[in-house]
C-alpha positions as CSV (number, residue, x, y, z in Angstrom):
1,M,-0.2,0.0,0.1
2,E,1.3,3.4,-0.8
3,I,1.7,6.1,1.9
4,P,0.7,9.4,1.5
5,S,3.8,11.6,0.8
6,F,2.2,14.3,2.9
7,L,2.8,11.5,5.9
8,L,6.3,11.1,4.9
9,A,7.3,15.0,4.9
10,P,8.1,16.2,8.3
11,P,5.4,18.4,9.9
12,H,7.6,21.6,9.5
13,A,7.7,20.7,5.8
14,R,4.0,20.5,4.8
15,S,2.5,23.3,2.6
16,E,-1.0,24.6,4.0
17,I,-2.5,24.0,0.7
18,E,-1.5,20.3,1.2
19,L,-2.7,20.2,4.7
20,M,-6.1,21.8,3.7
21,K,-6.2,18.9,0.8
22,W,-5.9,16.2,3.5
23,K,-7.7,17.8,6.0
24,E,-10.9,17.8,3.3
25,L,-10.1,14.4,2.7
26,L,-10.3,13.1,6.2
27,D,-13.2,15.1,7.2
28,R,-15.4,13.0,4.6
29,Y,-14.2,10.0,6.0
30,Y,-13.9,10.7,9.6
31,T,-16.2,13.0,11.4
32,N,-16.9,11.8,14.9
33,P,-14.8,13.7,16.5
34,P,-13.4,15.6,13.5
35,I,-9.6,15.7,13.5
36,P,-8.6,19.3,13.9
37,V,-6.0,21.0,11.7
38,D,-3.3,21.4,14.5
39,V,-3.6,17.8,15.3
40,L,-3.0,16.9,11.6
41,R,-0.3,19.6,11.2
42,R,1.8,17.9,13.9
43,S,0.8,14.3,12.8
44,R,3.8,11.5,12.4
45,L,3.9,8.3,10.9
46,N,6.0,6.1,13.1
47,G,6.0,2.7,11.6
48,V,3.7,0.6,9.8
49,L,1.8,-2.9,11.1
50,V,1.7,-5.7,8.6
51,T,-0.8,-8.3,9.4
52,H,0.3,-11.9,7.9
53,V,-3.1,-13.6,8.1
54,D,-2.0,-17.0,7.2
55,E,0.5,-17.1,9.7
56,G,-1.4,-15.2,12.6
57,R,1.3,-13.0,13.0
58,V,1.7,-9.2,12.9
59,I,5.2,-7.3,12.0
60,E,6.0,-3.8,12.9
61,L,8.1,-2.1,10.6
62,S,9.5,1.7,10.4
63,T,8.7,3.5,7.8
64,E,12.1,3.4,6.0
65,A,11.9,-0.3,6.1
66,Y,8.4,-0.7,4.6
67,L,9.3,1.9,1.9
68,N,12.5,-0.2,1.2
69,L,10.6,-3.7,1.2
70,F,8.5,-2.1,-1.9
71,A,11.3,-0.3,-3.6
72,C,12.7,-3.9,-4.5
73,I,9.4,-4.9,-6.3
C-alpha cells in the first residue's frame, strides 16, 4: 500500500495547501470527532503494522523499512 507523501514529510515541511487537502479528505471519512487542523499539522507516521493472516502474526516496520520493502518490487 502506498504511503501518501504528506505523511512522509516532517510536519514543518508541509504546505498549508497540502494540509487543507488532507483535512478535507479526512473530514469526508472521519467525522466523529473531526480531526483538528493542528493535530493533522503535527501528525507523524512512526511505522507500519503488516498483518500476515495466514501465519497469524503482525510485523511492525519502520516507515523506511516499509518503503524499502516495496522499492525492491
